[in-house]
ZAVEX-283848 format. One line per field, with one value per residue (C-alpha): y, z, x; residue in one letter. Coordinates in nm, 3 decimals, always signed. Each point is the difference from the previous one (the first is absolute). Layout:
<pts>
py = c(Y|...) $
pz = c(Z|...) $
px = c(X|...) $
voro = c(A|...) $
</pts>
This chain:
<pts>
py = c(-0.104|+0.301|+0.166|-0.322|+0.040|-0.285|-0.069|+0.047|-0.088|+0.098|-0.223|+0.212|+0.328|+0.197|+0.051|+0.267|-0.224|-0.074|+0.364|+0.077|-0.283|+0.121|+0.352|-0.120|-0.263|+0.242|+0.219|-0.287|+0.002|-0.381|-0.128|-0.004|-0.046|-0.297|-0.125|+0.137|-0.265|-0.004|-0.181|+0.235|+0.269|-0.228|+0.141|+0.365|+0.234|+0.095|+0.360|-0.056|-0.095|+0.280|+0.269|+0.212|-0.263|+0.040|+0.021|-0.124|-0.360|-0.168|-0.343|-0.176|-0.198|-0.362|-0.315|-0.190|-0.266|-0.123|-0.166|+0.316|+0.207|-0.230|+0.004|+0.378|+0.100|-0.066|+0.173|-0.008|+0.211|-0.143|+0.280|-0.221|-0.046|-0.240|-0.371|+0.022|+0.036|-0.338|-0.168|+0.190|+0.037|-0.371|-0.009|+0.319|-0.115|-0.338|+0.189|+0.198|+0.333|+0.204|+0.074|+0.287|-0.047|+0.313|-0.195|-0.193|-0.344|-0.035|+0.211|-0.293|-0.279|-0.192|-0.052|-0.102|+0.355|+0.129|-0.233|+0.109|+0.367|-0.011|-0.300|-0.182|-0.358|-0.026|-0.281|+0.191|-0.063|-0.065|+0.338|+0.185|-0.136|+0.179|+0.339|+0.285|+0.270|+0.316|+0.245|+0.103|+0.170|-0.331|-0.269|+0.159|-0.293|-0.256|+0.214|+0.013|-0.373|-0.051|-0.098|+0.079|+0.298|+0.043|+0.380|+0.131|+0.169|+0.377|+0.004|-0.261|+0.201|+0.315|-0.175|-0.239|+0.285|+0.165|-0.321|-0.191|+0.159|-0.026|-0.374|-0.099|+0.173|-0.117|+0.358|-0.043|-0.243|-0.137|-0.072|+0.369|+0.101|+0.192|+0.114|+0.284|+0.054|+0.221|-0.047|+0.198|-0.140|-0.126|-0.289|-0.139|-0.045|+0.122|-0.196|+0.195|-0.035|+0.203|+0.076|+0.161|+0.236|+0.362|+0.066|-0.275|+0.044|+0.376|+0.188|-0.334|-0.220|-0.356|-0.323|-0.327|-0.368|+0.057|-0.300|-0.200|+0.178|-0.241|+0.191|-0.090|-0.354|+0.134|+0.259|-0.272|-0.245|+0.239|+0.148|-0.355|-0.065|+0.319|-0.059|-0.362|-0.104|-0.004|+0.345|+0.151|+0.361|+0.213|+0.157|+0.240|+0.156|+0.314|+0.146|+0.364|+0.226|+0.049|-0.196|-0.097|-0.072|-0.200|+0.119|-0.274|+0.087|-0.269|+0.002|-0.246|-0.027|+0.021|-0.273|+0.267|+0.315|+0.182|+0.007|+0.352|+0.127|+0.065|-0.356|-0.134|+0.229|-0.136|-0.362|+0.060|+0.184|-0.292|-0.261|+0.171|+0.130|-0.209|+0.078|+0.281|+0.056|+0.021|+0.357|+0.035|+0.344|+0.223|+0.043|+0.137|-0.027|-0.228|-0.130|+0.109|-0.207|+0.283|-0.014|-0.350|+0.062|-0.164|-0.128|-0.326|+0.163|-0.087|+0.280|-0.101|+0.225|-0.119|+0.123|-0.142|+0.072|-0.030|+0.042|-0.332|-0.168|-0.033|+0.058|+0.147|-0.056|+0.163|-0.116|+0.163|-0.159|+0.026|-0.306|-0.043|+0.036|-0.115|-0.179|-0.181|+0.055|+0.186|-0.261|-0.271|+0.190|+0.035|-0.381|-0.049|+0.216|-0.223|-0.324|+0.127|+0.116|+0.364|+0.299|-0.025|+0.352|-0.008|+0.166|+0.072|+0.356|+0.181|+0.340|+0.047|+0.176|+0.297|+0.168) $
pz = c(+2.309|+0.237|+0.083|-0.019|-0.232|-0.195|+0.049|-0.322|-0.086|-0.278|-0.109|-0.197|+0.177|-0.080|-0.374|-0.179|-0.014|+0.375|+0.104|-0.209|+0.171|+0.342|-0.083|-0.121|+0.275|+0.277|-0.116|-0.063|+0.257|+0.021|+0.026|+0.238|-0.121|+0.205|-0.176|-0.240|-0.131|-0.204|-0.067|-0.037|+0.218|+0.284|+0.348|-0.107|+0.123|-0.290|+0.079|-0.053|-0.358|-0.042|+0.258|-0.096|+0.175|+0.343|+0.268|-0.239|-0.066|+0.307|-0.158|-0.084|-0.314|+0.115|-0.151|-0.227|+0.225|-0.178|+0.319|+0.208|-0.285|-0.046|+0.377|+0.014|-0.335|-0.186|-0.316|-0.138|-0.285|-0.177|-0.139|-0.110|-0.313|-0.258|+0.089|+0.387|+0.060|-0.152|+0.279|+0.270|-0.110|+0.024|+0.361|+0.102|-0.175|+0.168|+0.333|-0.096|-0.119|-0.287|-0.221|-0.247|-0.208|-0.164|-0.209|-0.328|+0.164|-0.004|-0.299|-0.245|-0.051|-0.200|+0.216|-0.307|-0.126|+0.332|-0.016|-0.357|+0.087|+0.363|-0.010|+0.314|+0.004|+0.203|+0.200|+0.158|-0.282|+0.246|+0.178|-0.331|-0.124|+0.289|-0.072|-0.135|-0.213|+0.209|-0.239|+0.172|-0.309|-0.181|+0.270|+0.287|+0.085|-0.016|+0.228|+0.262|+0.061|-0.051|+0.262|-0.237|-0.228|-0.268|-0.009|-0.356|-0.121|-0.032|-0.384|-0.044|+0.234|-0.205|-0.334|+0.075|+0.128|-0.334|-0.206|+0.186|-0.145|-0.355|+0.033|+0.204|-0.246|-0.311|-0.117|-0.127|-0.218|+0.296|-0.189|-0.084|+0.365|+0.078|+0.358|+0.049|+0.375|+0.210|+0.371|+0.271|+0.155|+0.314|-0.209|+0.010|+0.376|+0.281|-0.076|-0.151|-0.380|-0.227|-0.248|+0.282|+0.122|-0.028|-0.221|-0.234|-0.012|+0.038|-0.326|-0.198|-0.133|-0.131|-0.070|+0.167|-0.007|-0.366|-0.133|+0.308|+0.310|+0.265|+0.024|-0.362|+0.075|+0.293|-0.222|-0.262|+0.246|+0.130|-0.342|-0.137|+0.283|-0.092|-0.376|+0.030|-0.223|+0.008|-0.069|-0.036|+0.075|-0.075|+0.335|+0.031|+0.338|+0.049|+0.302|+0.056|+0.239|+0.272|+0.316|-0.026|-0.271|-0.313|-0.318|-0.233|-0.354|-0.189|-0.376|-0.188|-0.329|+0.047|-0.141|-0.078|-0.131|+0.052|+0.376|+0.117|+0.336|+0.162|-0.073|+0.169|+0.303|+0.044|-0.027|+0.249|+0.247|-0.005|+0.030|+0.307|+0.157|+0.317|+0.031|+0.246|-0.095|-0.378|-0.125|-0.364|-0.118|-0.208|-0.375|-0.103|+0.350|+0.025|+0.335|+0.166|+0.256|+0.257|+0.041|+0.138|+0.220|+0.341|-0.083|-0.099|-0.300|-0.369|-0.253|-0.346|-0.307|-0.342|-0.355|-0.352|-0.319|-0.299|-0.231|+0.117|+0.151|+0.321|+0.365|+0.241|+0.370|+0.263|+0.359|+0.292|+0.352|+0.290|-0.049|+0.376|+0.101|-0.265|-0.166|+0.321|+0.368|-0.037|-0.230|+0.253|+0.276|-0.237|-0.035|+0.376|+0.042|-0.240|+0.167|+0.341|-0.112|+0.058|-0.220|-0.300|+0.037|+0.379|+0.108|-0.358|-0.108|-0.276|+0.032|-0.185|+0.140|-0.243|-0.151) $
px = c(-1.160|+0.006|+0.328|+0.203|+0.298|+0.156|+0.372|+0.206|+0.361|+0.232|+0.293|+0.248|-0.092|+0.311|-0.042|-0.202|-0.307|+0.044|+0.020|-0.316|-0.179|+0.103|-0.122|-0.343|-0.052|+0.090|-0.294|-0.237|-0.289|-0.040|+0.358|+0.291|+0.358|+0.120|+0.311|+0.270|+0.236|+0.315|+0.319|+0.303|-0.166|-0.106|+0.067|-0.012|-0.264|-0.229|+0.066|+0.372|-0.073|-0.267|+0.092|-0.299|-0.213|+0.173|-0.275|-0.259|+0.112|+0.151|+0.050|+0.327|+0.068|-0.016|+0.144|-0.243|-0.156|-0.320|-0.138|+0.037|-0.151|-0.301|-0.055|-0.014|-0.149|-0.329|+0.119|+0.354|+0.141|+0.310|+0.216|+0.291|+0.215|-0.147|+0.044|-0.026|-0.368|-0.076|+0.194|-0.190|-0.359|-0.090|+0.118|-0.180|-0.322|+0.014|+0.000|-0.309|+0.148|-0.126|+0.300|+0.056|+0.312|+0.146|+0.253|-0.063|-0.019|-0.377|-0.097|+0.010|-0.258|+0.261|+0.308|+0.199|-0.042|+0.132|+0.296|+0.079|+0.014|+0.117|+0.231|-0.121|-0.140|-0.322|-0.149|-0.297|-0.250|-0.287|+0.062|+0.039|-0.331|-0.179|+0.160|-0.218|+0.150|-0.038|-0.150|-0.326|-0.142|-0.005|-0.014|-0.176|-0.234|+0.276|+0.218|-0.275|+0.020|+0.374|+0.261|+0.294|+0.040|+0.267|+0.022|+0.060|+0.313|-0.004|+0.024|-0.273|-0.232|+0.040|-0.007|-0.295|-0.217|+0.045|-0.049|-0.266|-0.321|+0.145|+0.076|-0.310|-0.235|+0.190|+0.061|+0.347|+0.200|+0.207|+0.325|+0.024|+0.027|+0.316|+0.076|+0.253|+0.057|+0.219|+0.084|+0.176|+0.320|-0.172|-0.133|+0.360|-0.017|+0.229|+0.311|+0.288|+0.009|+0.234|-0.276|-0.202|+0.272|-0.094|+0.302|-0.115|-0.377|-0.040|-0.073|-0.015|-0.280|+0.054|-0.175|+0.093|-0.108|-0.106|-0.191|+0.084|-0.133|-0.138|-0.330|-0.085|-0.136|-0.196|-0.177|-0.057|-0.144|-0.265|-0.063|-0.063|-0.239|-0.192|+0.004|-0.097|+0.289|+0.382|+0.137|+0.345|+0.098|+0.307|+0.109|+0.292|+0.088|+0.205|+0.183|-0.082|+0.196|-0.259|-0.071|-0.368|-0.257|-0.072|-0.155|-0.110|-0.107|-0.177|-0.052|-0.225|-0.198|-0.375|-0.223|-0.264|+0.170|-0.326|+0.045|+0.084|+0.151|-0.335|-0.121|+0.309|-0.034|-0.358|+0.126|+0.286|-0.222|-0.247|+0.278|+0.151|-0.330|+0.054|+0.373|+0.066|+0.361|-0.038|-0.053|-0.100|+0.098|-0.224|+0.040|+0.334|+0.155|+0.305|+0.140|+0.321|+0.184|+0.008|-0.369|+0.026|+0.309|-0.052|-0.344|-0.163|-0.161|+0.034|-0.075|-0.103|-0.015|-0.129|+0.054|-0.076|+0.181|-0.237|+0.302|+0.150|-0.308|+0.175|-0.098|+0.256|-0.059|+0.215|+0.011|+0.184|+0.064|+0.241|+0.210|+0.055|-0.373|-0.251|+0.291|+0.104|-0.084|-0.330|-0.140|+0.101|-0.192|-0.295|+0.006|+0.028|-0.308|-0.199|+0.134|-0.108|-0.346|+0.080|-0.080|+0.240|+0.144|+0.056|+0.321|+0.121|+0.101|-0.180|+0.158|+0.330|+0.316|-0.026|+0.195) $
voro = c(X|X|X|X|X|X|X|X|X|X|X|X|X|X|X|X|X|X|X|X|X|X|X|X|X|X|X|X|X|X|X|X|X|X|X|X|X|X|X|X|X|X|X|X|X|X|X|X|X|X|X|X|X|X|X|X|X|X|X|X|X|X|X|X|X|X|X|X|X|X|X|X|X|X|X|X|X|X|X|X|X|X|X|X|X|X|X|X|X|X|X|X|X|X|X|X|X|X|X|X|X|X|X|X|X|X|X|X|X|X|X|X|X|X|X|X|X|X|X|X|X|X|X|X|X|X|X|X|X|X|X|X|X|X|X|X|X|X|X|X|X|X|X|X|X|X|X|X|X|X|X|X|X|X|X|X|X|X|X|X|X|X|X|X|X|X|X|X|X|X|X|X|X|X|X|X|X|X|X|X|X|X|X|X|X|X|X|X|X|X|X|X|X|X|X|X|X|X|X|X|X|X|X|X|X|X|X|X|X|X|X|X|X|X|X|X|X|X|X|X|X|X|X|X|X|X|X|X|X|X|X|X|X|X|X|X|X|X|X|X|X|X|X|X|X|X|X|X|X|X|X|X|X|X|X|X|X|X|X|X|X|X|X|X|X|X|X|X|X|X|X|X|X|X|X|X|X|X|X|X|X|X|X|X|X|X|X|X|X|X|X|X|X|X|X|X|X|X|X|X|X|X|X|X|X|X|X|X|X|X|X|X|X|X|X|X|X|X|X|X|X|X|X|X|X|X|X|X|X|X|X|X|X|X|X|X|X|X|X|X|X|X|X|X|X|X|X|X|X|X|X) $
</pts>
């Protein structure tokens, strides 16, 4: 397609997901940022919200006008709170836009599940039926032909990357799966919350959403698809006093206690052989969140415990990149027929 760039818009550009998208899209060789939209910040220069982008981004946050957006943009990212995208995506799609939703609105095949966990009634069944779950490592071919992507949550991304080969190959007893995950504070978004204040979070580690976190049904839906039968998992998230990163540690009982670490490393390497952003670590090396900082990479380390017949899989990502904006750009690349890794960072900010 020569040097022609496609026009891209972001609705909900002022949050942490939005600023990550802006950073990635500004450096993407095939796109031009044509529209930044928002509600409460409409009318402000983007550089007023993020002064470090003065002289780099000369766009204003505009009111959300779906007709104007569709006229100007071929691809639209929705970085909105849950429950808003489902009112916008059908309109944008009818006007020919490709839509990538970073909220939970299009992650669920069964909208009753969505309503149960997110407390919003839905009437866009036809649109939701077209949505593809935006995890390229599992649904690459479906993403290529999709017009609407439901981008995964950050915890499900880290957890499913660790779990997927075990479920797909039937290597574990599914009901024994326990996911213990820890996330930095940016996962809570940019709005002021008491629990996220430095004075509250610093030097402290605690669990939240125990036995009822909204990402649980998302993990179970994709896990059930992989396993070929309905599964349940125990998922416990924790807030850790750092800005970026998720470490997800998955425990499960092996069906074949004879499997050793090197067997599983071979299985994982084969499963992810076509996945440029999954890095399977060598024997005895376990991932750290800092290795993934600012990148679209997911680092996976594996251990087995012959004493308990369990496998322990550890997965580390940057929650704002592979767990959010980077993964959305990865999906856009596939939808547009471009190289999957185009414009996505692989080198961490280190240390």
